C-alpha positions in Angstrom: 115.8 89.4 120.1 117.2 91.3 117.1 116.0 90.2 113.6 116.9 91.3 110.2 114.2 90.7 107.6 115.6 90.6 104.0 112.9 90.8 101.2 113.5 89.9 97.6 110.7 91.6 95.7 109.7 92.6 92.2 106.5 94.4 93.0 104.9 96.1 95.9 102.3 93.7 97.6 99.9 93.8 100.4 101.6 91.0 102.2 105.1 92.9 101.9 103.4 96.1 103.4 101.8 94.2 106.1 105.1 92.4 107.0 107.1 95.5 107.0 104.4 97.5 109.1 104.3 94.6 111.7 108.1 93.8 112.1 109.2 97.4 111.9 107.3 98.4 115.0 110.0 96.7 117.0 112.9 98.9 116.9 115.3 96.0 117.5 114.4 94.5 114.1 115.8 95.7 110.7 114.0 95.5 107.3 116.1 95.5 104.1 114.4 95.2 100.7 115.8 94.4 97.4 113.7 95.6 94.5 114.2 94.0 91.1 116.0 96.4 88.7 113.3 96.0 86.2 110.7 97.4 88.6 109.5 100.8 89.2 110.6 102.0 92.6 108.1 104.5 92.7 105.6 101.7 93.2 107.2 101.2 96.6 106.6 104.8 97.9 104.0 103.8 100.5 106.7 101.7 102.2 108.4 104.4 104.5 112.1 104.2 104.9 113.4 105.1 108.3 115.7 104.2 111.0 115.0 100.3 110.6 113.7 100.1 107.1 115.6 100.5 103.9 115.9 99.7 100.2 119.1 98.1 99.0 120.8 100.7 96.8 122.3 98.2 94.4 119.5 96.6 92.5 119.9 93.4 90.3 117.9 92.4 87.2 116.6 89.1 88.4 115.7 86.6 85.6 114.1 83.3 86.0 116.6 80.7 86.9 119.6 83.0 86.6 122.3 84.0 89.0 120.6 87.3 89.8 118.7 86.0 92.7 122.0 84.8 94.2 123.6 88.2 93.6 120.8 90.1 95.3 120.8 87.8 98.4 124.6 88.2 98.8 124.1 91.9 98.8 121.3 91.7 101.4 123.7 89.5 103.6 126.5 92.2 103.2 124.0 95.0 104.1 122.7 93.1 107.1 126.2 92.7 108.6 126.5 96.5 109.0 124.4 96.0 112.2 124.2 93.5 114.8 121.4 90.8 114.8 120.4 87.4 116.2 118.7 86.0 113.2 118.3 86.9 109.6 115.4 85.8 107.5 115.3 85.7 103.7 111.7 86.4 102.5 109.8 87.0 99.4 107.2 89.8 99.1 104.5 87.2 99.1 105.4 85.8 102.6 103.4 86.1 105.8 104.4 85.3 109.4 102.5 82.3 110.8 102.7 83.4 114.4 103.2 86.5 116.3 106.8 87.8 117.0 107.1 86.7 120.7 106.0 83.2 119.6 108.7 83.2 116.9 111.3 84.4 119.4 110.2 81.5 121.7 110.7 78.9 118.9 114.1 80.2 118.0 115.3 80.2 121.7 114.0 76.7 122.3 116.1 75.3 119.3 119.2 77.0 120.5 119.5 79.6 117.7 120.1 76.8 115.1 120.2 77.6 111.5 116.9 77.2 109.5 117.6 76.0 106.0 116.1 72.9 104.3 118.0 70.4 102.4 116.0 68.1 100.2 115.4 64.7 101.7 112.5 62.1 101.5 110.0 64.8 102.1 110.7 66.1 98.6 110.9 65.0 95.0 114.6 64.6 94.5 116.5 66.9 92.1 120.1 66.2 91.2 121.8 69.4 92.3 125.0 68.5 90.1 122.9 69.0 87.0 122.3 72.6 87.9 126.0 73.4 87.9 127.6 70.9 85.6 126.9 72.8 82.5 127.2 76.4 81.3 123.5 77.0 80.4 122.6 79.3 77.4 120.2 82.2 77.7 117.2 80.3 76.4 117.1 78.4 79.7 116.6 81.6 81.8 113.0 82.3 80.9 109.8 81.0 82.6 107.8 81.5 79.5 109.6 80.2 76.4 109.0 80.7 72.7 109.2 77.8 70.0 112.7 79.0 69.1 113.7 78.8 72.8 112.3 75.2 72.9 114.3 74.2 69.9 117.6 75.7 71.3 116.9 73.7 74.5 116.5 70.4 72.5 119.8 71.2 70.6 121.5 72.0 73.9 120.4 68.4 75.4 122.2 66.8 72.4 125.3 68.8 72.6 125.6 69.5 76.3 128.9 67.9 76.6 130.5 70.8 74.9 129.0 73.2 77.7 130.6 71.6 80.7 131.5 74.0 83.4 135.2 73.6 84.1 134.9 75.2 87.6 132.3 72.5 88.4 134.6 69.7 87.2 137.5 71.1 89.3 135.3 71.5 92.4 134.3 67.7 92.1 138.0 66.7 91.6 138.9 68.3 94.9 136.3 66.4 96.7 133.4 69.0 96.6 129.8 67.8 96.6 126.6 69.8 95.8 123.4 70.1 97.8 119.9 71.5 97.1 117.1 72.8 99.1 114.5 75.6 99.5 116.1 79.3 98.8 114.3 80.7 101.7 116.2 80.4 104.9 116.9 81.8 108.4 120.4 82.0 109.5 122.1 83.2 112.9 124.7 86.0 113.0 127.6 83.7 113.1 126.5 81.7 110.0 126.0 84.9 107.9 129.3 86.3 109.0 131.1 83.1 108.0 129.4 82.9 104.7 130.0 86.6 103.7 133.7 86.3 104.8 134.3 83.3 102.8 132.6 84.7 99.6 134.7 87.8 99.9 138.0 85.8 100.0 136.9 83.1 97.4 135.5 84.8 94.4 135.9 81.5 92.6 132.9 80.1 94.4 130.5 82.7 93.1 132.0 82.5 89.5 131.3 78.8 89.4 127.6 79.5 89.4 127.4 82.3 86.9 125.9 80.1 83.9 124.3 77.6 86.3 120.6 77.0 86.4 118.3 78.0 89.4 121.5 78.4 91.4 119.5 80.0 94.4 118.5 76.5 95.3 122.1 75.1 95.4 124.6 78.0 96.0 124.1 78.5 99.8 123.2 74.8 100.7 126.4 73.6 99.0 128.4 76.5 100.7 127.1 75.6 104.2 128.2 72.1 103.8 131.6 73.1 102.3 132.5 75.5 105.1 131.2 73.3 107.8 128.3 75.1 109.3 126.7 72.3 111.3 124.3 73.9 113.7 121.4 73.3 111.3 117.9 72.6 112.7 116.5 69.2 111.6 112.9 68.1 112.3 111.5 65.6 110.0 108.0 65.8 111.6 107.8 69.3 110.1 107.1 70.2 106.5 110.4 71.9 106.2 113.6 72.2 108.3 113.4 76.0 107.3 110.1 76.2 109.1 108.4 77.6 106.0 105.0 76.6 105.0 104.6 76.0 101.2 101.7 73.9 99.5 103.2 72.1 96.5 100.4 69.5 96.4 97.0 71.0 96.5 97.0 73.3 93.6 95.5 74.8 91.4 98.7 76.6 91.0 102.1 75.5 92.4 102.9 76.4 94.7 99.4 77.1 96.0 98.3 80.7 96.5 97.3 80.5 100.0 94.0 82.0 101.5 91.8 81.9 104.6 90.9 78.4 103.9 94.6 77.4 104.6 94.8 79.0 108.0 94.2 76.0 110.1 96.8 73.9 108.3 99.3 76.7 108.3 99.0 77.2 112.0 99.1 73.4 112.8 102.5 73.2 110.9 104.5 74.9 113.5 106.3 77.1 110.6 107.4 80.6 111.2 106.5 81.9 107.8 104.3 80.9 104.8 104.2 81.7 101.2 102.7 82.5 98.8 99.8 84.9 99.5 98.1 87.1 96.8 98.2 90.9 96.5 94.5 90.8 97.7 95.3 89.2 101.0 93.6 91.1 103.8 94.7 92.5 107.1 92.2 90.2 108.8 93.8 87.0 107.4 97.2 88.3 108.7 95.7 88.9 112.1 94.3 85.5 112.1 97.7 84.1 111.5 99.3 86.0 114.2 96.5 85.1 116.7 97.4 82.4 119.4 94.1 80.4 119.1 
């Protein structure tokens, strides 16, 4: 099976290096890495670019909650389509595979090559996706750590947000459009990626609608998949996520939890293909344990 693994990274981590080393050994696979424009690319020198490993030339400045994450993802999809593949996986630099590659292939074949993308449902705390796009958010929202001045600006926005209505959102709704939300990390088959990229090339209004939206990476592709009628989406409510990604949002102390050796058993029992997030100190022995079949 031909797989393209697309990574969104802002630093070179041990999980990233281990994933690239492992999956690049299969020459049918392709690895494409987007490095945040703010990052020093020299920090990635130990990742050898070759026939099936490459860095995305166009780099975006990714700010928390901004559209940069969407822009980088679209560029990864564009680049991926230069070659043939069966599946494309969008991953972070903190992800690790939860099973070996042959087992991953078996899972994908057994589900009939369905798309792996999670839409929020009763397994999640509901967040209204419309509120992410309804307004044109000012710059004070696109920061993970805010100052007191940012806090004040946010309070003013809440009182005056009716003046910040996104006209493109209103038009989309008036034409019968609906917004959907879920996890930004997905696995898509070749046909789905092709249809998505073709639509975006011919309909620039869709991307423009999200330019001032808040955390659009959790809404952009989910809404688009529903809008253009991609229906072959895997659903298994017995799993933690329909995207088959393991993330612990409940245990703490950080959210999501930074996974370690104590989480191995739960991860392997989950039936997920990938898990996040792992720390820079993650060892190769932990990764080997994840890949083992016992």
